[in-house]
C-alpha positions, 0 to 999 in steps of 0.5 A: 767665537763668530761673527754675526753677520747680523749685528755688525750690520747693525751698528756699522749704519748706528748714527752713532758709528756711521761707519767707513771704508779703511777706519777700520779701528776709529769703526771699532772705537766709535761702538765701544765707544758711543753705542749704550747696550756695547760701553763692556764690550772688548775693543780688539786689535789684531789680524784679518783674512777676508778673501781666502787669504788675506793679510788685514792689521784690522779693529774690530768688536768682541761681545757676548763671545760674538764677533762684531766686525762694521767695516766688513760686516759682511765679510767671512774672515777668520780673525787673531786677535792681539790686544783687547781692550774691554770696553770704554774703560781699558781703551782708555788705559791703553791710550794712556801708553805714549804713543811713537814720537812719529804719529799724532793719531791716537788708533790703532793702539798698537802701535804705541807697540815699537813698529807693529807692534812687533814689542807687544807678546800679544800682537806677534802671537796674533801674526804669527797664528794667520801667518801659519793660517794663510800658509797653510790655505796655500798649502792646501792649494798646492796640494 
């Protein structure tokens, strides 16, 4: 999958999204829930590595082999998907999972899977894979 920069930019500015900095989960959520042509797209929570090694828990959208990131439309990033919710129906099912008592926020959904998503095998795999990627970057720079 590759990031579609032009479409990510368009979605960031879309009147139904109006992406805000540091609001990746809500920005991606609004794409799937408010932009009709993305109603069946995947809402994804995982890890993004930006700026050659900065590790971020992050949310984005995937559709037709494209990564769409309205929060970081211009940033070069490597994406490691953890949890995937297919379309509006998938998001609705994800939101039915009981959330922890310490939060009233609906997003990110991975909080419903223990501290830092630690009870989700998929989210843990995204963490492991992204950390291995960062370690390989560091080894390359050191070598």
